[in-house]
C-alpha positions, 0 to 999 in steps of 0.5 A: 501601418507598423504602429498597428502591426505592433499593437496587433502583435502585442494583443496577440501575445497578451492573448497567448499569455491569458490563454496559457494562464487559463490553461494553467488555472484549469490545470490546477483546479483539475489537480486540486479537485482530483486531490480532494476526490482522492482524499474523500474515497480515502476517508470512505474506504478507511471508514468502510473497512471497519464494517464486518462485510469488509472484514470477512468474505463468506463463500458458503452454501444456503443449505445445511449441514454447513461444512466449511474452511476458514482462512485468517489472513493476518500481518504481512512478513518481511518475506513475500507472504502473509501469516495466516492460520486455518480453521475447519468446521465439518458441520454436524459430522461424522468425520475423521478425528484428525487430518493433514492439510497440505497448502501450496503455493507458488512453484518456488516455495515448498508446501506447508504441511498442517496437522489438524485435529476435530472434536464433537462439540455438543453445545454448538452441535458442530463437529470442528477443530478445537483451535486455529492451526498453526501458522501458514504462509499465504504466499503472495504472487506480485509485489513485495513489502519493498514496494510500500505504500504501492504494495498491494498484492494477490495471494493465491494457494491450494490446499488439499486434505488428507483424508479427503474432507467434506468441505462445502464453502470457504470463509476469508477473514482479514485481521490485518488493518493495513490492507482491505480484502475486496470480496468481489476480487476473490475466487474460490473453487472448492472440489472433493478433496481440494480447495483453490483460493485466489484473493487481493490485499489491497493497501487501504488508500488513506495509507498510500494518501498519508505517504504521497502528501509527505512526499509531496510536501517534502518535494516543495520544501526541497525546491523552496529551501535552496533558492528562498533561505538566506545563506546563514540560515541555510544550515539551520533549514537543511537540518530541520528538513532531515530531522523533519522528513525522517521523523515524519517518516516514523508515522508509517514505521508501523506499516513498513516491515523492511528498510529500504522501501520505495517510499524510503528511497523516495525520501533519500533521493529528495535528501540527495537532491536538496544537498546538490541544489544547495551545493549549486547555489554556493558554487554560483554565489562563489563564482558570482562574488569572484566576478564582483571582486575582480571587476572591483580590482580593475 
């Protein structure tokens, strides 16, 4: 009877092991499929981001005469805002020869006053600015450049006109190659003498994917090097790891405006963890060799 009980216990234990293996394989498969799906999404979004409809968001009336204000979103700054410019088209006119545009951001930031001048372009049959304005900071209301690669943010501001201008529509133009501007996330309000704009600047998924792949690969090497490399080759392996990981960071250096970012802190954490693991291994080997020598001395 005891023999059958032992066989049953072994069968149950084996079934549990097989079940755990199946669960592990299933979870690993789900992880692989998820990574593949996100990769396809990142590649697709990177391709679609080059289409004109992904660069310009137009909130314009269908009936002429067409008058609008265009906000050009450019590179992000070290401080929490994007560099931007403004262009105003008053349609066929008439209108004032000059005006002051007051752009208001968050309560913690001062207003930006922009002086603009208009002229009658007979060839284009438009009464508009000669060129885009000087730089106007478009302040972000969440996150900062230090949160790279997860620095997707919301930009919100308000522009008033002195004297009041007859503005019927708004155009948002994205000149920043590192961020997407989803038009369906933008909210525009136009009232006499004032425009309120709110839109999302979303970090491109392909950039995020590259950063995550670099960190995951580095994590695997951090777990492998301390316990799989021979002691004689540890110094070379560690030096190669440090050189490789910080050199690989250079691939994304153009996307980072400050140091350190979240990405840099993650790399630094991996480097410190690697040194701790190697120190633990050397301490363990030293203690083991000491015990061996003591046993031989006895």
